[in-house]
DRENKE-601425 format. One record per residue (C-alpha): residue in three letters; z negated, x negated, y negated. Coordinates in steps of 0.05 Angstrom, whole numbers, always signed. Layout:
<rec aa="ALA" z="Z" x="X" y="Y"/>
...
***
This chain:
<rec aa="MET" z="-1359" x="+503" y="-1267"/>
<rec aa="SER" z="-1423" x="+501" y="-1226"/>
<rec aa="ALA" z="-1487" x="+539" y="-1243"/>
<rec aa="PHE" z="-1522" x="+473" y="-1257"/>
<rec aa="GLN" z="-1466" x="+452" y="-1306"/>
<rec aa="ILE" z="-1471" x="+520" y="-1341"/>
<rec aa="ALA" z="-1546" x="+514" y="-1348"/>
<rec aa="ARG" z="-1540" x="+445" y="-1380"/>
<rec aa="LEU" z="-1486" x="+471" y="-1426"/>
<rec aa="ARG" z="-1530" x="+529" y="-1450"/>
<rec aa="ALA" z="-1585" x="+478" y="-1466"/>
<rec aa="PHE" z="-1544" x="+438" y="-1515"/>
<rec aa="VAL" z="-1487" x="+483" y="-1541"/>
<rec aa="PRO" z="-1493" x="+545" y="-1585"/>
<rec aa="PRO" z="-1484" x="+611" y="-1545"/>
<rec aa="ALA" z="-1419" x="+630" y="-1581"/>
<rec aa="ALA" z="-1387" x="+564" y="-1563"/>
<rec aa="VAL" z="-1409" x="+570" y="-1491"/>
<rec aa="ALA" z="-1374" x="+637" y="-1485"/>
<rec aa="VAL" z="-1308" x="+607" y="-1510"/>
<rec aa="LEU" z="-1312" x="+548" y="-1463"/>
<rec aa="LEU" z="-1328" x="+592" y="-1403"/>
<rec aa="ALA" z="-1268" x="+637" y="-1419"/>
<rec aa="ALA" z="-1222" x="+577" y="-1423"/>
<rec aa="CYS" z="-1246" x="+551" y="-1356"/>
<rec aa="ALA" z="-1235" x="+618" y="-1323"/>
<rec aa="ALA" z="-1162" x="+622" y="-1347"/>
<rec aa="PRO" z="-1108" x="+597" y="-1298"/>
<rec aa="ALA" z="-1076" x="+530" y="-1313"/>
<rec aa="ALA" z="-1008" x="+536" y="-1347"/>
<rec aa="TYR" z="-948" x="+490" y="-1340"/>
<rec aa="PRO" z="-897" x="+484" y="-1396"/>
<rec aa="SER" z="-829" x="+514" y="-1382"/>
<rec aa="LEU" z="-768" x="+469" y="-1388"/>
<rec aa="ALA" z="-702" x="+498" y="-1414"/>
<rec aa="ASN" z="-656" x="+456" y="-1370"/>
<rec aa="PRO" z="-619" x="+420" y="-1426"/>
<rec aa="PRO" z="-555" x="+384" y="-1405"/>
<rec aa="SER" z="-563" x="+309" y="-1399"/>
<rec aa="ALA" z="-517" x="+258" y="-1430"/>
<rec aa="SER" z="-479" x="+256" y="-1365"/>
<rec aa="GLY" z="-468" x="+330" y="-1363"/>
<rec aa="SER" z="-520" x="+344" y="-1309"/>
<rec aa="THR" z="-574" x="+397" y="-1315"/>
<rec aa="ALA" z="-648" x="+380" y="-1311"/>
<rec aa="SER" z="-688" x="+419" y="-1260"/>
<rec aa="ALA" z="-744" x="+463" y="-1285"/>
<rec aa="LEU" z="-815" x="+448" y="-1264"/>
<rec aa="PRO" z="-844" x="+501" y="-1218"/>
<rec aa="SER" z="-901" x="+543" y="-1245"/>
<rec aa="ALA" z="-970" x="+522" y="-1221"/>
<rec aa="PRO" z="-994" x="+563" y="-1161"/>
<rec aa="THR" z="-1053" x="+604" y="-1184"/>
<rec aa="ASN" z="-1092" x="+661" y="-1151"/>
<rec aa="GLY" z="-1042" x="+664" y="-1094"/>
<rec aa="VAL" z="-982" x="+676" y="-1139"/>
<rec aa="THR" z="-918" x="+642" y="-1113"/>
<rec aa="PRO" z="-889" x="+592" y="-1162"/>
<rec aa="ALA" z="-819" x="+602" y="-1191"/>
<rec aa="PRO" z="-765" x="+565" y="-1152"/>
<rec aa="THR" z="-739" x="+499" y="-1178"/>
<rec aa="ALA" z="-670" x="+505" y="-1211"/>
<rec aa="THR" z="-613" x="+474" y="-1171"/>
<rec aa="PRO" z="-587" x="+412" y="-1206"/>
<rec aa="GLN" z="-513" x="+407" y="-1223"/>
<rec aa="PRO" z="-471" x="+348" y="-1199"/>
<rec aa="THR" z="-487" x="+285" y="-1238"/>
<rec aa="LEU" z="-433" x="+244" y="-1272"/>
<rec aa="ALA" z="-434" x="+168" y="-1270"/>
<rec aa="PHE" z="-411" x="+165" y="-1343"/>
<rec aa="THR" z="-425" x="+197" y="-1410"/>
<rec aa="PHE" z="-381" x="+259" y="-1419"/>
<rec aa="GLY" z="-328" x="+248" y="-1473"/>
<rec aa="THR" z="-317" x="+300" y="-1527"/>
<rec aa="VAL" z="-263" x="+313" y="-1578"/>
<rec aa="GLY" z="-309" x="+283" y="-1631"/>
<rec aa="ALA" z="-331" x="+225" y="-1588"/>
<rec aa="PRO" z="-281" x="+211" y="-1532"/>
<rec aa="ARG" z="-300" x="+166" y="-1474"/>
<rec aa="VAL" z="-258" x="+102" y="-1474"/>
<rec aa="VAL" z="-225" x="+81" y="-1409"/>
<rec aa="GLU" z="-193" x="+12" y="-1408"/>
<rec aa="ILE" z="-128" x="+3" y="-1369"/>
<rec aa="THR" z="-86" x="-60" y="-1362"/>
<rec aa="THR" z="-12" x="-66" y="-1346"/>
<rec aa="ASP" z="+23" x="-127" y="-1318"/>
<rec aa="ASP" z="+90" x="-156" y="-1297"/>
<rec aa="LEU" z="+79" x="-135" y="-1225"/>
<rec aa="LEU" z="+88" x="-64" y="-1253"/>
<rec aa="ASN" z="+18" x="-41" y="-1237"/>
<rec aa="PHE" z="-37" x="-4" y="-1274"/>
<rec aa="SER" z="-107" x="-29" y="-1264"/>
<rec aa="PRO" z="-146" x="+12" y="-1247"/>
<rec aa="GLY" z="-98" x="+58" y="-1211"/>
<rec aa="VAL" z="-150" x="+113" y="-1204"/>
<rec aa="VAL" z="-192" x="+140" y="-1261"/>
<rec aa="GLN" z="-249" x="+190" y="-1258"/>
<rec aa="ALA" z="-256" x="+246" y="-1309"/>
<rec aa="ALA" z="-295" x="+311" y="-1316"/>
<rec aa="MET" z="-264" x="+379" y="-1326"/>
<rec aa="GLY" z="-257" x="+392" y="-1401"/>
<rec aa="GLU" z="-272" x="+320" y="-1418"/>
<rec aa="THR" z="-235" x="+282" y="-1473"/>
<rec aa="VAL" z="-216" x="+210" y="-1456"/>
<rec aa="THR" z="-184" x="+156" y="-1498"/>
<rec aa="PHE" z="-141" x="+112" y="-1454"/>
<rec aa="ARG" z="-138" x="+41" y="-1482"/>
<rec aa="ILE" z="-78" x="+7" y="-1451"/>
<rec aa="HIS" z="-74" x="-70" y="-1453"/>
<rec aa="ASN" z="-7" x="-102" y="-1437"/>
<rec aa="THR" z="-26" x="-167" y="-1403"/>
<rec aa="GLY" z="+46" x="-186" y="-1384"/>
<rec aa="LYS" z="+112" x="-199" y="-1417"/>
<rec aa="ALA" z="+149" x="-134" y="-1400"/>
<rec aa="THR" z="+145" x="-74" y="-1447"/>
<rec aa="HIS" z="+110" x="-13" y="-1418"/>
<rec aa="GLU" z="+93" x="+58" y="-1436"/>
<rec aa="PHE" z="+36" x="+105" y="-1416"/>
<rec aa="MET" z="+43" x="+179" y="-1402"/>
<rec aa="VAL" z="-15" x="+223" y="-1380"/>
<rec aa="GLY" z="-22" x="+297" y="-1363"/>
<rec aa="PRO" z="-12" x="+345" y="-1305"/>
<rec aa="LEU" z="+11" x="+303" y="-1246"/>
<rec aa="ALA" z="+79" x="+335" y="-1236"/>
<rec aa="ALA" z="+95" x="+330" y="-1310"/>
<rec aa="ALA" z="+71" x="+258" y="-1318"/>
<rec aa="PHE" z="+109" x="+235" y="-1256"/>
<rec aa="ALA" z="+173" x="+272" y="-1276"/>
<rec aa="ASP" z="+172" x="+244" y="-1347"/>
<rec aa="LYS" z="+172" x="+316" y="-1373"/>
<rec aa="GLU" z="+187" x="+323" y="-1447"/>
<rec aa="GLY" z="+125" x="+341" y="-1487"/>
<rec aa="THR" z="+76" x="+306" y="-1439"/>
<rec aa="PRO" z="+31" x="+261" y="-1482"/>
<rec aa="GLU" z="+53" x="+189" y="-1482"/>
<rec aa="VAL" z="+52" x="+124" y="-1520"/>
<rec aa="ALA" z="+115" x="+82" y="-1515"/>
<rec aa="ASP" z="+136" x="+11" y="-1529"/>
<rec aa="ILE" z="+71" x="-25" y="-1512"/>
<rec aa="GLU" z="+97" x="-95" y="-1521"/>
<rec aa="ALA" z="+72" x="-160" y="-1490"/>
<rec aa="GLY" z="+0" x="-175" y="-1511"/>
<rec aa="LYS" z="-7" x="-109" y="-1549"/>
<rec aa="THR" z="-58" x="-53" y="-1540"/>
<rec aa="ALA" z="-46" x="+21" y="-1551"/>
<rec aa="ASP" z="-91" x="+83" y="-1549"/>
<rec aa="LEU" z="-76" x="+153" y="-1523"/>
<rec aa="THR" z="-128" x="+209" y="-1524"/>
<rec aa="TYR" z="-124" x="+267" y="-1475"/>
<rec aa="THR" z="-168" x="+327" y="-1457"/>
<rec aa="PHE" z="-170" x="+346" y="-1383"/>
<rec aa="ASN" z="-167" x="+422" y="-1386"/>
<rec aa="GLY" z="-161" x="+458" y="-1319"/>
<rec aa="ALA" z="-171" x="+437" y="-1247"/>
<rec aa="GLY" z="-113" x="+388" y="-1242"/>
<rec aa="PRO" z="-83" x="+350" y="-1210"/>
<rec aa="PHE" z="-72" x="+299" y="-1265"/>
<rec aa="GLY" z="-39" x="+231" y="-1266"/>
<rec aa="PHE" z="-8" x="+177" y="-1309"/>
<rec aa="ALA" z="+55" x="+136" y="-1306"/>
<rec aa="CYS" z="+101" x="+85" y="-1339"/>
<rec aa="HIS" z="+173" x="+108" y="-1347"/>
<rec aa="ALA" z="+202" x="+44" y="-1376"/>
<rec aa="PRO" z="+268" x="+34" y="-1337"/>
<rec aa="GLY" z="+253" x="+22" y="-1264"/>
<rec aa="HIS" z="+178" x="+18" y="-1271"/>
<rec aa="PHE" z="+158" x="+86" y="-1242"/>
<rec aa="GLU" z="+208" x="+78" y="-1186"/>
<rec aa="HIS" z="+173" x="+13" y="-1168"/>
<rec aa="GLY" z="+107" x="+51" y="-1164"/>
<rec aa="MET" z="+77" x="+43" y="-1234"/>
<rec aa="SER" z="+34" x="+106" y="-1233"/>
<rec aa="GLY" z="-39" x="+126" y="-1227"/>
<rec aa="TYR" z="-84" x="+184" y="-1210"/>
<rec aa="VAL" z="-142" x="+221" y="-1243"/>
<rec aa="GLN" z="-199" x="+242" y="-1198"/>
<rec aa="LEU" z="-237" x="+302" y="-1227"/>
<rec aa="VAL" z="-312" x="+298" y="-1214"/>
<rec aa="GLY" z="-376" x="+334" y="-1234"/>
<rec aa="PRO" z="-390" x="+407" y="-1251"/>
<rec aa="GLY" z="-332" x="+454" y="-1236"/>
<rec aa="ALA" z="-287" x="+402" y="-1204"/>
<rec aa="PRO" z="-252" x="+423" y="-1139"/>
<rec aa="THR" z="-291" x="+400" y="-1077"/>
<rec aa="VAL" z="-242" x="+419" y="-1022"/>
<rec aa="GLY" z="-170" x="+396" y="-1026"/>
<rec aa="THR" z="-110" x="+442" y="-1017"/>
<rec aa="LYS" z="-36" x="+426" y="-1008"/>
<rec aa="ASN" z="-23" x="+443" y="-1082"/>
<rec aa="ASN" z="-84" x="+405" y="-1106"/>
<rec aa="PRO" z="-107" x="+353" y="-1055"/>
<rec aa="ARG" z="-176" x="+322" y="-1060"/>
<rec aa="ILE" z="-171" x="+249" y="-1079"/>
<rec aa="VAL" z="-203" x="+196" y="-1035"/>
<rec aa="HIS" z="-196" x="+126" y="-1063"/>
<rec aa="LEU" z="-190" x="+69" y="-1013"/>
<rec aa="ALA" z="-190" x="-5" y="-1034"/>
<rec aa="MET" z="-154" x="-55" y="-990"/>
<rec aa="SER" z="-176" x="-128" y="-995"/>
<rec aa="ASP" z="-159" x="-198" y="-970"/>
<rec aa="ALA" z="-221" x="-192" y="-926"/>
<rec aa="LEU" z="-177" x="-146" y="-884"/>
<rec aa="ALA" z="-221" x="-86" y="-895"/>
<rec aa="PHE" z="-219" x="-17" y="-926"/>
<rec aa="GLU" z="-273" x="+5" y="-974"/>
<rec aa="PRO" z="-299" x="+55" y="-956"/>
<rec aa="SER" z="-285" x="+50" y="-881"/>
<rec aa="ALA" z="-311" x="+120" y="-865"/>
<rec aa="VAL" z="-288" x="+187" y="-895"/>
<rec aa="THR" z="-312" x="+258" y="-883"/>
<rec aa="VAL" z="-264" x="+317" y="-892"/>
<rec aa="THR" z="-264" x="+392" y="-880"/>
<rec aa="LYS" z="-220" x="+421" y="-825"/>
<rec aa="GLY" z="-156" x="+447" y="-857"/>
<rec aa="GLU" z="-167" x="+405" y="-920"/>
<rec aa="THR" z="-112" x="+365" y="-953"/>
<rec aa="ILE" z="-132" x="+296" y="-976"/>
<rec aa="ARG" z="-93" x="+250" y="-1023"/>
<rec aa="PHE" z="-111" x="+180" y="-1001"/>
<rec aa="VAL" z="-101" x="+136" y="-1063"/>
<rec aa="LEU" z="-94" x="+64" y="-1040"/>
<rec aa="THR" z="-106" x="+3" y="-1084"/>
<rec aa="ASN" z="-89" x="-67" y="-1059"/>
<rec aa="SER" z="-143" x="-107" y="-1094"/>
<rec aa="GLY" z="-122" x="-173" y="-1061"/>
<rec aa="SER" z="-60" x="-215" y="-1054"/>
<rec aa="ALA" z="-39" x="-201" y="-982"/>
<rec aa="VAL" z="+10" x="-145" y="-968"/>
<rec aa="HIS" z="-20" x="-84" y="-932"/>
<rec aa="GLU" z="+1" x="-18" y="-903"/>
<rec aa="PHE" z="-36" x="+48" y="-890"/>
<rec aa="GLN" z="-31" x="+96" y="-831"/>
<rec aa="VAL" z="-70" x="+160" y="-821"/>
<rec aa="GLY" z="-70" x="+210" y="-764"/>
<rec aa="PRO" z="-101" x="+223" y="-695"/>
<rec aa="ALA" z="-144" x="+163" y="-676"/>
<rec aa="ASP" z="-108" x="+146" y="-611"/>
<rec aa="LYS" z="-39" x="+148" y="-643"/>
<rec aa="VAL" z="-62" x="+107" y="-703"/>
<rec aa="ALA" z="-92" x="+55" y="-656"/>
<rec aa="ALA" z="-25" x="+52" y="-619"/>
<rec aa="ASP" z="+15" x="+45" y="-685"/>
<rec aa="GLU" z="+55" x="+108" y="-667"/>
<rec aa="VAL" z="+83" x="+128" y="-735"/>
<rec aa="ASP" z="+128" x="+189" y="-735"/>
<rec aa="GLY" z="+122" x="+212" y="-807"/>
<rec aa="VAL" z="+92" x="+279" y="-786"/>
<rec aa="VAL" z="+31" x="+271" y="-742"/>
<rec aa="VAL" z="+19" x="+199" y="-764"/>
<rec aa="VAL" z="+42" x="+183" y="-835"/>
<rec aa="GLU" z="+47" x="+115" y="-867"/>
<rec aa="LYS" z="+53" x="+80" y="-934"/>
<rec aa="ASP" z="+76" x="+8" y="-925"/>
<rec aa="GLU" z="+90" x="-54" y="-966"/>
<rec aa="LEU" z="+31" x="-47" y="-1014"/>
<rec aa="ASP" z="+36" x="-112" y="-1053"/>
<rec aa="ALA" z="-17" x="-145" y="-1095"/>
<rec aa="GLY" z="-50" x="-99" y="-1146"/>
<rec aa="SER" z="-7" x="-39" y="-1128"/>
<rec aa="THR" z="-32" x="+33" y="-1122"/>
<rec aa="ARG" z="+2" x="+83" y="-1076"/>
<rec aa="ALA" z="-16" x="+152" y="-1048"/>
<rec aa="VAL" z="-10" x="+189" y="-982"/>
<rec aa="ASP" z="-24" x="+263" y="-972"/>
<rec aa="TYR" z="-50" x="+287" y="-905"/>
<rec aa="THR" z="-74" x="+356" y="-880"/>
<rec aa="PHE" z="-129" x="+354" y="-827"/>
<rec aa="SER" z="-110" x="+416" y="-787"/>
<rec aa="GLY" z="-141" x="+395" y="-720"/>
<rec aa="ASP" z="-210" x="+378" y="-693"/>
<rec aa="GLY" z="-199" x="+303" y="-691"/>
<rec aa="PRO" z="-217" x="+249" y="-681"/>
<rec aa="TYR" z="-176" x="+220" y="-737"/>
<rec aa="ALA" z="-171" x="+149" y="-764"/>
<rec aa="PHE" z="-134" x="+104" y="-812"/>
<rec aa="ALA" z="-112" x="+32" y="-806"/>
<rec aa="CYS" z="-69" x="-26" y="-830"/>
<rec aa="HIS" z="-20" x="-53" y="-778"/>
<rec aa="GLU" z="+7" x="-112" y="-817"/>
<rec aa="PRO" z="+9" x="-170" y="-767"/>
<rec aa="GLY" z="-62" x="-188" y="-746"/>
<rec aa="HIS" z="-96" x="-140" y="-795"/>
<rec aa="TYR" z="-116" x="-85" y="-746"/>
<rec aa="GLN" z="-140" x="-137" y="-696"/>
<rec aa="ALA" z="-184" x="-167" y="-751"/>
<rec aa="GLY" z="-217" x="-99" y="-762"/>
<rec aa="MET" z="-176" x="-67" y="-817"/>
<rec aa="LYS" z="-187" x="+5" y="-797"/>
<rec aa="GLY" z="-230" x="+65" y="-813"/>
<rec aa="THR" z="-257" x="+130" y="-785"/>
<rec aa="ILE" z="-249" x="+202" y="-808"/>
<rec aa="THR" z="-301" x="+254" y="-791"/>
<rec aa="ILE" z="-288" x="+329" y="-792"/>
<rec aa="ALA" z="-349" x="+362" y="-823"/>
<rec aa="GLY" z="-385" x="+407" y="-774"/>
<rec aa="ALA" z="-341" x="+386" y="-715"/>
***
């Protein structure tokens, strides 16, 4: 406050009130402190920094936690995930996201005529039809069934149908853990899931993937169109030449309409790496993608 403003204040305000006002003006400005409450998505709000006063360095801003794209499900209020089954022996979607510790109610709609079942849990147990793994059986044509499951631990998790011949045909799906605490680098025992969609536009979505050297990735492939596709991954030159040997370049072929399949690959070299579909005419039409080694 300037000397002129103080003089005018003394002319119209009682002396005791002037003293109080001057003391308030001399005090440093204060900013409220936020407690970083978790949001509905499970993320953490960043605290506001303290106002810089008298040369004092403000407190650092809290680092936000990864944000979820959905509201975290709890035991009392599970998040509902809708899944359909069909007579092509597919689940749709074939990949579901969940947070560590989250409770999800899977609502399975049988849109075909064949009877299905739905089992969910640790990947090895669900795929092996292990006794005691949560499941709902005998989902008849046109019926809907619910199964609630809590994702405790770091995974991997998956789901499957074990009606006779269905799993063998490829009727399975994968759970991608995301958000706070979820693994960020894949290992051979617990690969990181990268979901790729394959379409009738003869394209992969996404068409570019970044990995860490030494990381194991589980490419989960969904054919969202009607044309049959295949998937190759390995060194870029060998993929371009369609040189599949099952070791350096691995392949998953005959992905029919709506199907979901998976390929594990460990990126032990410096690259460059790539992926592609070599069904007749597909690669030439641009059905390929690039893989970047982080930091390389």
